[in-house]
N, C-alpha and C positions, 0 to 999 in steps of 0.2 A: 514505188508506192502506187497503189491502184487509186485512180480518181473515182470517187463515189458520188452518188446522189443521196444526200443525207437528210432525213426528216428530223427536224429539231423541235422538241417540245420544251416548254418553259422559257421560250425566247423573250417574253415580255418582262421577265423578272430581272433581278439585279445582275446575275451572272450570265444570262442568255446572250446578251450582245457580245461578250468576250468570246464565247464559244463560236458564234456566227462568224465573227471576224477571223478567228483562227482557222475555221474550216474554209472560208473563202480564200484566205491567203495561202492555204495549202492546195488550192486549185479545185476543191470539191464544189459540187453543185448543191445548193442549200434550198430546202423546202421547209417553210415554217408551218407548224400545226398548233392551233390554239384558238381561244375565244376572242382575243383582242386583235384588231387590225394592227399590222406592223407599223412601227414609227417610220418617219420619213427616210431615215438612213437605210432602212431595209425594204422600202417600198418596191424596189426593183426585183425582189425575190418572190417566188411563188408562195402564196399563202393559202392554206387549206383551213377553213373555219371548222372548228370542232372542239369537243370536250374530251379531254384525256380519260375521263371517268366513264365515257360511253363507248362500249366495245364497237358498235356499228360505225361510229365516227372514226375510231382508230383503224378499223379494217378498211374503210373507204380511203383514208389517207395513205395507207400502205399500198394500195392498189395502183398508185401513180408511178410505179417502177422504182421504188426505193431500194437502195443497196445497203443502207445502214441507218441506225437510229442514234441521234445525239441528244443528250439532255444534260443541263448543268447539275442535275440531281444525281448523276452517276459519275462524278469527278471529271466532267468534261470530256470523257472518253467516248469514242464512237464504237458502237457494237455493229459489226457487219455480218451479213448472212452468208 
């Protein structure tokens, strides 16, 4: 399995923490993207402040060397480029 740097959207919702824990336990590097500051459990992760509805915010987040995108809205699967 390739270790990836994964941008996670929707991390502050009900299912986001499960996805983050799964990705970290698999050895992936996780970057959080959203409007809300991460909860204490995930404060050690890189957080990119932005709105998923703003193309420029999304583009800026992806410029940080992201290998894949994870979201609890897509069945918790990671899409890799």
